[in-house]
NUPA-824109 format. One record per residue (C-alpha): residue in three letters; x, y, z. Coordinates in Angstrom, 2 decimals, decimal comma, padded with zeros to 5 digits. Example, Ala and Ser with C-alpha at 12.3 -4.5 7.8 and 13.67 -1.06 7.14 Angstrom:
BEGIN
+------+---------+---------+---------+
! filo !    east !   north !      up !
+------+---------+---------+---------+
!  ALA !  012,30 ! -004,50 !  007,80 !
!  SER !  013,67 ! -001,06 !  007,14 !
+------+---------+---------+---------+
end
This chain:
BEGIN
+------+---------+---------+---------+
! filo !    east !   north !      up !
+------+---------+---------+---------+
!  MET !  023,94 ! -004,17 !  001,40 !
!  ASN !  021,57 ! -004,33 !  004,81 !
!  THR !  020,59 ! -008,13 !  005,75 !
!  LEU !  016,77 ! -006,85 !  005,10 !
!  MET !  017,67 ! -006,40 !  001,52 !
!  GLU !  020,03 ! -009,62 !  001,05 !
!  GLN !  017,32 ! -011,66 !  002,19 !
!  THR !  014,68 ! -009,68 !  000,06 !
!  GLY !  016,87 ! -010,58 ! -002,87 !
!  ARG !  016,80 ! -014,43 ! -002,34 !
!  LEU !  012,76 ! -014,03 ! -002,28 !
!  LEU !  012,79 ! -012,24 ! -005,30 !
!  GLU !  014,53 ! -014,91 ! -006,89 !
!  LEU !  012,35 ! -017,72 ! -005,84 !
!  LEU !  009,21 ! -015,78 ! -006,89 !
!  GLY !  010,76 ! -014,63 ! -009,87 !
!  HIS !  009,79 ! -011,15 ! -009,65 !
!  GLU !  012,12 ! -008,30 ! -010,29 !
!  GLU !  010,81 ! -005,54 ! -008,45 !
!  THR !  011,82 ! -005,05 ! -005,22 !
!  PRO !  009,19 ! -003,92 ! -002,42 !
!  LEU !  008,65 ! -000,95 ! -000,86 !
!  GLY !  009,11 ! -000,30 !  002,57 !
!  VAL !  006,49 !  002,20 !  004,90 !
!  TYR !  007,91 !  004,15 !  007,91 !
!  TYR !  007,75 !  007,49 !  009,31 !
!  ALA !  010,47 !  010,58 !  009,55 !
!  ASP !  010,70 !  013,98 !  010,93 !
!  ALA !  012,64 !  015,30 !  007,82 !
!  LYS !  011,16 !  015,31 !  004,75 !
!  PRO !  013,26 !  013,07 !  002,74 !
!  GLU !  014,20 !  013,16 ! -001,19 !
!  GLY !  011,22 !  012,29 ! -003,98 !
!  PHE !  007,40 !  012,84 ! -004,72 !
!  GLY !  004,74 !  014,48 ! -002,42 !
!  PRO !  001,90 !  016,73 ! -002,56 !
!  LYS !  002,63 !  020,23 ! -002,89 !
!  PRO !  001,78 !  022,60 !  000,23 !
!  GLY ! -001,83 !  023,21 !  000,22 !
!  GLU ! -005,45 !  022,58 !  002,03 !
!  ILE ! -004,95 !  021,53 !  005,95 !
!  PHE ! -007,00 !  018,99 !  006,92 !
!  ASP ! -008,60 !  019,37 !  010,03 !
!  ARG ! -012,03 !  018,75 !  012,11 !
!  GLN ! -011,81 !  022,44 !  013,79 !
!  ARG ! -010,93 !  024,42 !  010,40 !
!  GLU ! -013,79 !  022,10 !  008,73 !
!  ALA ! -016,65 !  022,79 !  011,49 !
!  ALA ! -015,55 !  026,84 !  010,90 !
!  GLY ! -015,76 !  026,31 !  006,93 !
!  ALA ! -012,33 !  027,46 !  006,67 !
!  ILE ! -010,93 !  024,61 !  004,58 !
!  ASP ! -011,51 !  025,71 !  000,72 !
!  TRP ! -012,67 !  022,42 ! -000,70 !
!  GLN ! -012,92 !  023,74 ! -004,26 !
!  LYS ! -009,01 !  024,46 ! -003,95 !
!  ALA ! -008,91 !  021,22 ! -002,12 !
!  PHE ! -009,98 !  019,01 ! -004,85 !
!  GLY ! -008,45 !  021,18 ! -007,55 !
!  THR ! -004,46 !  020,21 ! -005,97 !
!  PHE ! -005,64 !  016,64 ! -005,04 !
!  SER ! -002,54 !  014,41 ! -005,52 !
!  CYS ! -003,06 !  010,73 ! -004,66 !
!  ILE ! -000,49 !  009,04 ! -002,26 !
!  ILE ! -000,67 !  005,83 ! -005,03 !
!  GLY !  000,60 !  008,04 ! -007,60 !
!  ASN !  003,19 !  009,85 ! -005,81 !
!  ILE !  004,18 !  005,84 ! -004,88 !
!  TRP !  003,78 !  004,73 ! -008,88 !
!  LEU !  006,29 !  007,78 ! -009,39 !
!  ALA !  008,94 !  006,45 ! -006,67 !
!  ARG !  008,49 !  002,89 ! -007,87 !
!  LYS !  009,47 !  004,06 ! -011,62 !
!  LYS !  012,29 !  006,61 ! -010,24 !
!  ARG !  013,59 !  004,53 ! -007,54 !
!  LYS !  012,93 !  007,44 ! -004,91 !
!  ALA !  010,72 !  008,01 ! -002,10 !
!  ALA !  006,96 !  008,53 ! -001,79 !
!  TRP !  005,83 !  010,62 !  001,21 !
!  ILE !  002,92 !  012,68 !  003,05 !
!  SER !  002,38 !  015,13 !  005,90 !
!  HIS ! -000,27 !  016,76 !  007,24 !
!  GLU !  000,99 !  020,49 !  006,29 !
!  GLU !  001,85 !  018,64 !  002,21 !
!  CYS ! -001,13 !  016,67 !  002,27 !
!  GLY ! -002,99 !  016,47 ! -001,11 !
!  CYS ! -005,67 !  014,01 !  000,26 !
!  MET ! -008,16 !  014,20 !  002,82 !
!  GLY ! -008,41 !  010,34 !  002,79 !
!  GLY ! -004,66 !  009,79 !  002,39 !
!  GLY ! -003,60 !  011,65 !  005,26 !
!  TYR ! -005,75 !  010,08 !  007,39 !
!  TYR ! -005,12 !  006,97 !  006,40 !
!  SER ! -001,29 !  007,30 !  007,05 !
!  GLY ! -001,74 !  008,79 !  010,12 !
!  VAL ! -000,78 !  012,20 !  009,64 !
!  TYR ! -003,59 !  014,00 !  010,60 !
!  ALA ! -006,64 !  012,38 !  013,31 !
!  PRO ! -009,49 !  012,55 !  013,49 !
!  TYR ! -011,12 !  012,13 !  010,25 !
!  VAL ! -012,68 !  015,14 !  008,38 !
!  GLU ! -016,43 !  014,58 !  007,92 !
!  MET ! -016,46 !  015,60 !  004,03 !
!  ILE ! -014,82 !  012,02 !  003,63 !
!  VAL ! -018,01 !  010,46 !  005,33 !
!  ASN ! -019,97 !  011,96 !  002,15 !
!  TYR ! -017,71 !  012,00 ! -000,39 !
!  VAL ! -016,99 !  008,53 ! -000,57 !
!  SER ! -020,28 !  007,05 !  000,07 !
!  THR ! -023,69 !  008,76 ! -001,11 !
!  GLY ! -022,38 !  012,43 ! -001,77 !
!  ILE ! -024,53 !  015,70 ! -000,34 !
!  PRO ! -028,00 !  015,90 ! -001,16 !
!  GLY ! -028,84 !  019,06 ! -003,00 !
!  THR ! -025,36 !  019,70 ! -004,27 !
!  PRO ! -023,46 !  018,81 ! -007,48 !
!  MET ! -021,04 !  016,28 ! -005,21 !
!  GLU ! -022,66 !  012,58 ! -006,08 !
!  GLY ! -020,22 !  010,84 ! -004,15 !
!  GLU ! -017,97 !  007,98 ! -005,34 !
!  HIS ! -020,45 !  005,38 ! -003,73 !
!  TYR ! -017,83 !  002,82 ! -002,58 !
!  MET ! -019,99 !  002,64 !  000,82 !
!  PRO ! -023,97 !  002,39 !  000,92 !
!  SER ! -024,25 !  005,04 !  003,41 !
!  PRO ! -022,30 !  007,90 !  005,33 !
!  GLU ! -022,84 !  005,50 !  008,17 !
!  ALA ! -021,17 !  002,90 !  006,58 !
!  MET ! -018,36 !  004,72 !  005,94 !
!  ARG ! -018,12 !  006,40 !  009,26 !
!  HIS ! -017,57 !  002,76 !  010,49 !
!  PHE ! -015,27 !  002,06 !  008,64 !
!  LEU ! -013,05 !  004,93 !  009,17 !
!  GLU ! -013,23 !  004,25 !  012,84 !
!  GLU ! -012,36 !  000,74 !  012,59 !
!  VAL ! -009,46 !  000,99 !  010,11 !
!  ASP ! -007,73 !  003,22 !  013,33 !
!  PRO ! -004,85 !  004,42 !  011,69 !
!  PRO ! -001,64 !  004,58 !  013,75 !
!  SER ! -000,78 !  008,24 !  015,28 !
!  GLY !  002,14 !  009,59 !  016,36 !
!  LEU !  004,79 !  008,02 !  014,35 !
!  GLY !  006,53 !  011,24 !  012,76 !
!  LYS !  005,58 !  014,17 !  010,84 !
!  TYR !  006,20 !  012,24 !  007,07 !
!  CYS !  004,70 !  008,91 !  006,26 !
!  VAL !  007,35 !  007,89 !  003,49 !
!  ILE !  007,01 !  005,13 !  001,38 !
!  LYS !  010,45 !  004,16 ! -000,56 !
!  PRO !  012,22 !  001,21 ! -002,04 !
!  LEU !  013,63 ! -001,00 ! -000,02 !
!  GLU !  017,20 ! -001,06 ! -001,07 !
!  LEU !  017,05 !  002,82 ! -000,07 !
!  PHE !  016,84 !  002,08 !  003,64 !
!  THR !  020,13 !  002,70 !  005,69 !
!  ALA !  021,53 !  000,50 !  008,33 !
!  GLU !  019,70 !  002,42 !  011,18 !
!  GLU !  016,14 !  002,43 !  009,72 !
!  GLU !  013,80 ! -000,26 !  009,35 !
!  PRO !  010,47 ! -000,16 !  007,46 !
!  LEU !  007,24 ! -001,09 !  009,29 !
!  VAL !  005,37 ! -002,43 !  006,50 !
!  VAL !  006,86 ! -004,32 !  003,50 !
!  ALA !  004,84 ! -003,88 !  000,43 !
!  PHE !  004,93 ! -005,87 ! -002,73 !
!  PHE !  003,23 ! -004,78 ! -006,43 !
!  ALA !  002,64 ! -008,03 ! -008,27 !
!  ARG ! -000,17 ! -009,91 ! -010,65 !
!  PRO ! -001,47 ! -013,20 ! -009,60 !
!  GLU !  001,27 ! -015,84 ! -010,35 !
!  VAL !  003,83 ! -014,06 ! -007,98 !
!  LEU !  001,14 ! -013,34 ! -005,53 !
!  THR !  000,55 ! -016,96 ! -005,70 !
!  GLY !  004,05 ! -017,44 ! -004,06 !
!  LEU !  003,57 ! -014,61 ! -001,33 !
!  HIS !  000,08 ! -015,59 ! -000,33 !
!  SER !  001,39 ! -019,69 !  000,01 !
!  LEU !  004,29 ! -018,31 !  002,24 !
!  VAL !  002,41 ! -016,49 !  004,69 !
!  GLY !  000,24 ! -019,41 !  005,16 !
!  TYR !  003,50 ! -021,49 !  005,60 !
!  ALA !  005,09 ! -019,25 !  007,91 !
!  THR !  002,18 ! -018,69 !  010,17 !
!  GLY ! -000,09 ! -021,96 !  009,87 !
!  GLY ! -002,66 ! -019,12 !  009,64 !
!  LEU ! -006,07 ! -020,20 !  008,03 !
!  ASP ! -006,77 ! -016,22 !  007,10 !
!  ALA ! -003,50 ! -015,22 !  006,98 !
!  VAL ! -004,38 ! -012,75 !  004,12 !
!  ARG ! -006,91 ! -010,54 !  003,96 !
!  ALA ! -008,56 ! -008,10 !  001,85 !
!  PRO ! -010,32 ! -005,76 !  003,49 !
!  PHE ! -012,06 ! -002,71 !  002,26 !
!  GLY ! -010,09 !  000,48 !  002,09 !
!  ALA ! -008,23 !  003,31 ! -000,29 !
!  GLY ! -005,26 !  001,92 ! -002,43 !
!  CYS ! -003,26 !  003,41 !  000,64 !
!  THR ! -005,08 !  002,06 !  002,97 !
!  ASN ! -004,21 ! -001,50 !  002,51 !
!  ILE ! -000,63 ! -000,45 !  002,38 !
!  ILE !  000,01 !  001,41 !  005,13 !
!  THR ! -002,91 !  001,50 !  007,45 !
!  TRP ! -004,39 ! -001,87 !  007,88 !
!  PRO ! -001,17 ! -004,02 !  008,02 !
!  LEU ! -000,44 ! -001,51 !  011,09 !
!  THR ! -004,12 ! -001,84 !  012,54 !
!  TYR ! -003,89 ! -005,68 !  012,52 !
!  GLN ! -000,94 ! -005,76 !  013,67 !
!  ARG ! -001,96 ! -003,62 !  016,70 !
!  ARG ! -004,54 ! -005,50 !  017,25 !
!  GLY ! -002,06 ! -008,81 !  017,69 !
!  GLU ! -003,39 ! -010,76 !  014,50 !
!  GLU ! -001,22 ! -012,10 !  012,20 !
!  CYS ! -001,60 ! -011,00 !  008,60 !
!  ALA ! -000,65 ! -010,01 !  005,31 !
!  VAL ! -003,14 ! -007,50 !  003,51 !
!  LEU ! -003,85 ! -007,74 ! -000,04 !
!  GLY ! -005,09 ! -004,41 ! -002,09 !
!  GLY ! -005,00 ! -002,66 ! -004,84 !
!  PHE ! -008,90 ! -002,81 ! -005,36 !
!  ASP ! -009,73 !  000,64 ! -005,13 !
!  PRO ! -011,16 !  002,10 ! -008,36 !
!  SER ! -009,57 !  005,52 ! -008,16 !
!  ALA ! -006,25 !  003,75 ! -007,75 !
!  ARG ! -006,22 !  001,71 ! -010,24 !
!  LYS ! -004,92 !  004,36 ! -012,61 !
!  PHE ! -001,91 !  004,36 ! -010,79 !
!  MET ! -001,15 !  000,66 ! -010,71 !
!  LYS !  000,12 ! -001,65 ! -013,86 !
!  PRO ! -002,81 ! -003,90 ! -015,74 !
!  ASP ! -003,53 ! -006,97 ! -013,64 !
!  GLU ! -001,65 ! -005,86 ! -010,64 !
!  LEU ! -002,24 ! -005,82 ! -007,06 !
!  SER ! -000,42 ! -004,78 ! -003,71 !
!  PHE !  000,39 ! -006,94 ! -001,00 !
!  ALA !  001,38 ! -005,81 !  002,09 !
!  VAL !  002,83 ! -006,90 !  005,43 !
!  PRO !  004,35 ! -005,68 !  009,01 !
!  LEU !  007,76 ! -006,01 !  009,18 !
!  ALA !  007,67 ! -008,98 !  012,04 !
!  LEU !  005,69 ! -011,12 !  009,76 !
!  TYR !  008,14 ! -010,07 !  006,68 !
!  ARG !  010,77 ! -011,56 !  008,74 !
!  LYS !  009,17 ! -014,57 !  009,47 !
!  MET !  008,56 ! -015,33 !  005,59 !
!  LEU !  012,13 ! -014,54 !  004,92 !
!  ALA !  013,14 ! -017,37 !  007,80 !
!  ALA !  010,48 ! -019,87 !  006,35 !
!  MET !  011,59 ! -019,27 !  002,49 !
!  GLU !  014,10 ! -022,03 !  001,91 !
!  THR !  011,59 ! -024,86 !  003,10 !
!  SER !  008,59 ! -023,41 !  001,68 !
!  THR !  006,87 ! -024,40 ! -000,98 !
!  LEU !  008,71 ! -021,83 ! -003,10 !
!  THR !  011,81 ! -024,25 ! -003,71 !
!  ARG !  009,38 ! -027,48 ! -004,44 !
!  GLU !  008,58 ! -028,86 ! -007,79 !
!  THR !  004,82 ! -027,22 ! -007,76 !
!  TRP !  006,13 ! -024,26 ! -007,52 !
!  ALA !  008,29 ! -024,91 ! -010,19 !
!  GLY !  005,49 ! -024,94 ! -012,84 !
!  VAL !  003,85 ! -021,96 ! -011,76 !
!  ARG !  007,36 ! -020,32 ! -011,47 !
!  LYS !  007,06 ! -020,76 ! -015,33 !
!  LYS !  004,04 ! -019,14 ! -015,60 !
!  VAL !  005,87 ! -016,28 ! -014,00 !
!  ASP !  007,88 ! -015,87 ! -016,66 !
!  LYS !  005,36 ! -016,45 ! -019,51 !
!  SER !  003,18 ! -013,64 ! -017,78 !
!  LYS !  006,44 ! -011,04 ! -018,08 !
!  ARG !  006,88 ! -011,74 ! -021,39 !
!  ALA !  003,08 ! -011,28 ! -022,33 !
!  TRP !  003,74 ! -007,68 ! -020,87 !
!  GLY !  006,49 ! -007,05 ! -022,66 !
!  GLU !  008,49 ! -006,89 ! -019,48 !
!  VAL !  011,29 ! -008,94 ! -021,04 !
!  ALA !  012,91 ! -010,45 ! -024,26 !
!  GLN !  010,80 ! -012,68 ! -026,15 !
!  GLU !  013,17 ! -015,50 ! -025,91 !
!  GLY !  011,36 ! -018,67 ! -025,94 !
!  ALA !  007,99 ! -017,03 ! -026,36 !
!  GLY !  005,35 ! -019,70 ! -026,99 !
!  LYS !  006,97 ! -022,02 ! -024,51 !
!  ASP !  005,56 ! -022,77 ! -021,31 !
+------+---------+---------+---------+
end
């Protein structure tokens, strides 16, 4: 077991959380796991030439968060590439193609007038959506495949760029507190607008490139909620900050009396959702 995983095991013990977090990294070889089938290739030049079959693209849609959901359950990898993309947004946010295609500007905002595409209305205008796409500034050139897999699957030679948890509010309380303690930052946890994959992959790396040390809370994308447990959110941290969290955990609030009270609620939440045996149900 690698050192990072050993330390993560201790953090999970303190949090009372069973699910090992996922790591995000890039590779040139396709991993074993879950990803889109070959389909439409999203490219602005192909779009301008009318070469993208949008009916086919939407018909073979494959969400990164959906593949991550399978990876979480099966403890395998989820991945996306330019040739096997499945989602024009996910491909851009994960950095496997750039620049973004114009269709996403209208699709996520108010649609295209005079057509059946009404848009998702997640942004109030195409201009607002374009501003977001340029501001989020995904990584590029890191590898053919963006891979998201359980931390225990990383070899000693591999390091995640981002570590991502999926958890409910009690566990998130502990993670939020630990980030604040490790950094001393007043806004060290942020919840920016983005798709489910944006807040797991893109924003953590973008903030890090800007020299802003923070974790990213996500899971607020209505389109991705079907691939998450009820009441669950994501919590993603660049590796450098995650190492700081691990170094600080033994002297943080996670080892103090106040957290012990919250820790009981962590167990109560698991019982409420049927995730542990019902022993002691009703006791706080």
